[in-house]
NUKOL-407500 format. One record per residue (C-alpha): residue in three letters; chain; residue number from 1; x, y, z. Coordinates in pm, 1 decimal. Layout:
% NUKOL-407500
<lose><resn>ALA</resn><chain>A</chain><resi>NUM</resi><X>X</X><Y>Y</Y><Z>Z</Z></lose>
...
This chain:
% NUKOL-407500
<lose><resn>MET</resn><chain>A</chain><resi>1</resi><X>-3903.2</X><Y>-285.3</Y><Z>948.8</Z></lose>
<lose><resn>VAL</resn><chain>A</chain><resi>2</resi><X>-3856.7</X><Y>45.6</Y><Z>1113.2</Z></lose>
<lose><resn>GLY</resn><chain>A</chain><resi>3</resi><X>-3916.9</X><Y>345.9</Y><Z>885.0</Z></lose>
<lose><resn>ASP</resn><chain>A</chain><resi>4</resi><X>-3718.1</X><Y>273.0</Y><Z>560.4</Z></lose>
<lose><resn>THR</resn><chain>A</chain><resi>5</resi><X>-3468.0</X><Y>52.3</Y><Z>738.9</Z></lose>
<lose><resn>VAL</resn><chain>A</chain><resi>6</resi><X>-3479.5</X><Y>-337.9</Y><Z>705.7</Z></lose>
<lose><resn>TYR</resn><chain>A</chain><resi>7</resi><X>-3313.2</X><Y>-508.8</Y><Z>990.6</Z></lose>
<lose><resn>GLY</resn><chain>A</chain><resi>8</resi><X>-3000.2</X><Y>-697.2</Y><Z>865.0</Z></lose>
<lose><resn>ASP</resn><chain>A</chain><resi>9</resi><X>-2953.1</X><Y>-429.8</Y><Z>588.5</Z></lose>
<lose><resn>PHE</resn><chain>A</chain><resi>10</resi><X>-2732.1</X><Y>-205.8</Y><Z>792.0</Z></lose>
<lose><resn>MET</resn><chain>A</chain><resi>11</resi><X>-2357.9</X><Y>-124.3</Y><Z>811.5</Z></lose>
<lose><resn>THR</resn><chain>A</chain><resi>12</resi><X>-2175.9</X><Y>-136.1</Y><Z>1140.0</Z></lose>
<lose><resn>LYS</resn><chain>A</chain><resi>13</resi><X>-1946.5</X><Y>149.0</Y><Z>1243.6</Z></lose>
<lose><resn>LEU</resn><chain>A</chain><resi>14</resi><X>-1647.8</X><Y>-76.9</Y><Z>1148.4</Z></lose>
<lose><resn>ASP</resn><chain>A</chain><resi>15</resi><X>-1798.0</X><Y>-139.9</Y><Z>796.0</Z></lose>
<lose><resn>LYS</resn><chain>A</chain><resi>16</resi><X>-1826.0</X><Y>231.7</Y><Z>750.6</Z></lose>
<lose><resn>LEU</resn><chain>A</chain><resi>17</resi><X>-1472.9</X><Y>293.7</Y><Z>854.8</Z></lose>
<lose><resn>LYS</resn><chain>A</chain><resi>18</resi><X>-1345.1</X><Y>15.7</Y><Z>628.7</Z></lose>
<lose><resn>GLU</resn><chain>A</chain><resi>19</resi><X>-1548.0</X><Y>160.6</Y><Z>335.9</Z></lose>
<lose><resn>ARG</resn><chain>A</chain><resi>20</resi><X>-1404.2</X><Y>505.0</Y><Z>403.0</Z></lose>
<lose><resn>LEU</resn><chain>A</chain><resi>21</resi><X>-1049.3</X><Y>366.9</Y><Z>413.2</Z></lose>
<lose><resn>LEU</resn><chain>A</chain><resi>22</resi><X>-1103.9</X><Y>190.9</Y><Z>78.8</Z></lose>
<lose><resn>ARG</resn><chain>A</chain><resi>23</resi><X>-1206.0</X><Y>522.2</Y><Z>-77.6</Z></lose>
<lose><resn>ARG</resn><chain>A</chain><resi>24</resi><X>-837.8</X><Y>617.0</Y><Z>-18.8</Z></lose>
<lose><resn>PRO</resn><chain>A</chain><resi>25</resi><X>-891.8</X><Y>958.2</Y><Z>154.4</Z></lose>
<lose><resn>VAL</resn><chain>A</chain><resi>26</resi><X>-596.4</X><Y>1201.3</Y><Z>174.4</Z></lose>
<lose><resn>ASP</resn><chain>A</chain><resi>27</resi><X>-585.4</X><Y>1120.0</Y><Z>548.4</Z></lose>
<lose><resn>MET</resn><chain>A</chain><resi>28</resi><X>-788.5</X><Y>965.6</Y><Z>830.8</Z></lose>
<lose><resn>ARG</resn><chain>A</chain><resi>29</resi><X>-807.8</X><Y>1010.4</Y><Z>1202.2</Z></lose>
<lose><resn>PHE</resn><chain>A</chain><resi>30</resi><X>-583.9</X><Y>800.6</Y><Z>1395.7</Z></lose>
<lose><resn>GLU</resn><chain>A</chain><resi>31</resi><X>-863.2</X><Y>681.0</Y><Z>1626.6</Z></lose>
<lose><resn>GLU</resn><chain>A</chain><resi>32</resi><X>-1046.1</X><Y>543.7</Y><Z>1310.9</Z></lose>
<lose><resn>VAL</resn><chain>A</chain><resi>33</resi><X>-725.4</X><Y>370.6</Y><Z>1188.9</Z></lose>
<lose><resn>LYS</resn><chain>A</chain><resi>34</resi><X>-659.5</X><Y>227.1</Y><Z>1536.5</Z></lose>
<lose><resn>THR</resn><chain>A</chain><resi>35</resi><X>-1009.1</X><Y>85.8</Y><Z>1540.8</Z></lose>
<lose><resn>ILE</resn><chain>A</chain><resi>36</resi><X>-966.3</X><Y>-93.9</Y><Z>1211.3</Z></lose>
<lose><resn>LEU</resn><chain>A</chain><resi>37</resi><X>-638.1</X><Y>-234.7</Y><Z>1312.1</Z></lose>
<lose><resn>LYS</resn><chain>A</chain><resi>38</resi><X>-759.8</X><Y>-359.1</Y><Z>1661.3</Z></lose>
<lose><resn>ASN</resn><chain>A</chain><resi>39</resi><X>-1052.4</X><Y>-519.4</Y><Z>1492.4</Z></lose>
<lose><resn>HIS</resn><chain>A</chain><resi>40</resi><X>-814.6</X><Y>-715.0</Y><Z>1275.4</Z></lose>
<lose><resn>GLY</resn><chain>A</chain><resi>41</resi><X>-613.7</X><Y>-840.0</Y><Z>1570.8</Z></lose>
<lose><resn>PHE</resn><chain>A</chain><resi>42</resi><X>-349.0</X><Y>-574.6</Y><Z>1586.1</Z></lose>
<lose><resn>GLU</resn><chain>A</chain><resi>43</resi><X>-231.9</X><Y>-409.3</Y><Z>1910.7</Z></lose>
<lose><resn>ASN</resn><chain>A</chain><resi>44</resi><X>-26.2</X><Y>-107.3</Y><Z>1980.5</Z></lose>
<lose><resn>VAL</resn><chain>A</chain><resi>45</resi><X>298.2</X><Y>-257.6</Y><Z>2123.1</Z></lose>
<lose><resn>ARG</resn><chain>A</chain><resi>46</resi><X>512.3</X><Y>49.7</Y><Z>2120.2</Z></lose>
<lose><resn>THR</resn><chain>A</chain><resi>47</resi><X>513.4</X><Y>430.1</Y><Z>2074.5</Z></lose>
<lose><resn>LYS</resn><chain>A</chain><resi>48</resi><X>830.0</X><Y>617.4</Y><Z>1994.1</Z></lose>
<lose><resn>GLY</resn><chain>A</chain><resi>49</resi><X>767.5</X><Y>987.6</Y><Z>1946.8</Z></lose>
<lose><resn>SER</resn><chain>A</chain><resi>50</resi><X>491.2</X><Y>1030.8</Y><Z>1684.6</Z></lose>
<lose><resn>HIS</resn><chain>A</chain><resi>51</resi><X>528.3</X><Y>668.6</Y><Z>1556.5</Z></lose>
<lose><resn>PHE</resn><chain>A</chain><resi>52</resi><X>288.1</X><Y>401.7</Y><Z>1677.4</Z></lose>
<lose><resn>PHE</resn><chain>A</chain><resi>53</resi><X>385.8</X><Y>35.0</Y><Z>1622.4</Z></lose>
<lose><resn>PHE</resn><chain>A</chain><resi>54</resi><X>118.7</X><Y>-220.0</Y><Z>1580.3</Z></lose>
<lose><resn>THR</resn><chain>A</chain><resi>55</resi><X>153.5</X><Y>-597.1</Y><Z>1551.9</Z></lose>
<lose><resn>ASP</resn><chain>A</chain><resi>56</resi><X>-56.6</X><Y>-906.2</Y><Z>1512.2</Z></lose>
<lose><resn>ASN</resn><chain>A</chain><resi>57</resi><X>244.3</X><Y>-1134.9</Y><Z>1617.7</Z></lose>
<lose><resn>LYS</resn><chain>A</chain><resi>58</resi><X>316.6</X><Y>-1193.9</Y><Z>1245.3</Z></lose>
<lose><resn>ASN</resn><chain>A</chain><resi>59</resi><X>341.4</X><Y>-846.8</Y><Z>1091.6</Z></lose>
<lose><resn>VAL</resn><chain>A</chain><resi>60</resi><X>440.9</X><Y>-511.8</Y><Z>1234.1</Z></lose>
<lose><resn>ILE</resn><chain>A</chain><resi>61</resi><X>336.5</X><Y>-176.6</Y><Z>1089.0</Z></lose>
<lose><resn>SER</resn><chain>A</chain><resi>62</resi><X>468.2</X><Y>164.7</Y><Z>1199.7</Z></lose>
<lose><resn>ILE</resn><chain>A</chain><resi>63</resi><X>235.0</X><Y>444.0</Y><Z>1155.2</Z></lose>
<lose><resn>PRO</resn><chain>A</chain><resi>64</resi><X>342.2</X><Y>807.2</Y><Z>1202.7</Z></lose>
<lose><resn>VAL</resn><chain>A</chain><resi>65</resi><X>75.1</X><Y>1034.9</Y><Z>1350.7</Z></lose>
<lose><resn>HIS</resn><chain>A</chain><resi>66</resi><X>80.9</X><Y>1413.9</Y><Z>1312.2</Z></lose>
<lose><resn>ASN</resn><chain>A</chain><resi>67</resi><X>-214.3</X><Y>1640.2</Y><Z>1406.7</Z></lose>
<lose><resn>ASN</resn><chain>A</chain><resi>68</resi><X>-407.2</X><Y>1332.6</Y><Z>1495.0</Z></lose>
<lose><resn>THR</resn><chain>A</chain><resi>69</resi><X>-412.3</X><Y>1218.0</Y><Z>1135.3</Z></lose>
<lose><resn>VAL</resn><chain>A</chain><resi>70</resi><X>-255.9</X><Y>929.0</Y><Z>930.9</Z></lose>
<lose><resn>LYS</resn><chain>A</chain><resi>71</resi><X>-156.6</X><Y>1005.8</Y><Z>574.1</Z></lose>
<lose><resn>LYS</resn><chain>A</chain><resi>72</resi><X>-257.3</X><Y>835.9</Y><Z>251.9</Z></lose>
<lose><resn>THR</resn><chain>A</chain><resi>73</resi><X>74.3</X><Y>644.1</Y><Z>200.9</Z></lose>
<lose><resn>TYR</resn><chain>A</chain><resi>74</resi><X>16.1</X><Y>453.1</Y><Z>538.7</Z></lose>
<lose><resn>LEU</resn><chain>A</chain><resi>75</resi><X>-349.2</X><Y>409.6</Y><Z>461.5</Z></lose>
<lose><resn>GLU</resn><chain>A</chain><resi>76</resi><X>-245.9</X><Y>222.9</Y><Z>143.8</Z></lose>
<lose><resn>LYS</resn><chain>A</chain><resi>77</resi><X>-5.2</X><Y>-3.3</Y><Z>349.3</Z></lose>
<lose><resn>ILE</resn><chain>A</chain><resi>78</resi><X>-283.2</X><Y>-86.9</Y><Z>590.5</Z></lose>
<lose><resn>ILE</resn><chain>A</chain><resi>79</resi><X>-509.3</X><Y>-182.3</Y><Z>292.0</Z></lose>
<lose><resn>GLU</resn><chain>A</chain><resi>80</resi><X>-244.8</X><Y>-405.0</Y><Z>159.3</Z></lose>
<lose><resn>LEU</resn><chain>A</chain><resi>81</resi><X>-153.7</X><Y>-554.5</Y><Z>508.7</Z></lose>
<lose><resn>LEU</resn><chain>A</chain><resi>82</resi><X>-515.9</X><Y>-636.6</Y><Z>591.7</Z></lose>
<lose><resn>ASN</resn><chain>A</chain><resi>83</resi><X>-596.8</X><Y>-771.1</Y><Z>238.6</Z></lose>
<lose><resn>LEU</resn><chain>A</chain><resi>84</resi><X>-896.1</X><Y>-556.0</Y><Z>227.7</Z></lose>
<lose><resn>GLU</resn><chain>A</chain><resi>85</resi><X>-912.2</X><Y>-555.9</Y><Z>-150.6</Z></lose>
<lose><resn>ALA</resn><chain>A</chain><resi>86</resi><X>-944.3</X><Y>-854.5</Y><Z>-357.2</Z></lose>
């Protein structure tokens, strides 16, 4: 035990990003969304203008990025696609 922190009782950066995503913010930074998708086996296969296309070889999602942010509508689609809610 270090201070008030018990080992094994911590959240990784990815856990915190997923938790933030599930709170359904108005928008999220693209880098945060990309981290979540890559951790779930998705890769950016194409970019056309402001649209980034990610696939896991079964599913494809197109995410428009403006001002380095992803809007809530697309965050909802990501939550559904990754089955982050039971």
